[in-house]
C-alpha positions, 0 to 999 in steps of 0.5 A: 830324198824324203827317206833320209831324215826318218833315217838319219834321224832329227841331229843328223838331219840338220846338219845334212840335205839330201840333194839328188837321187838318180842311178842308184846313188843318194847325193847327200850334202855335208857341213864339213870333212869330219862329218863326211868322214862319220857319215862314210864308216857308218853309210852301210847301216843308213844304206841298208836302211834306207832301203827298207822304206823306199821303193826303188833301191838305194845302190850307194850313198854319196856324201859330199861337202858343201859351204857352210852357208847352207848347214849348220857347223859340225858335231856341237859339244 
């Protein structure tokens, strides 16, 4: 889970949070549905990068919406 900020970068790390890793699935909390959609589209790229950094195989990324008070809101303009 510590590899997520390294893979996604500081800007995205501020708006997301790795919640858990179990059975090859890394669950990541996102601020809102727009971010969730964008990250789902980019999941294959992040998955490949994660698997270069971690000793165990990440098979899937699961992006979940959580309460707004935990994370910053969507993309800044």
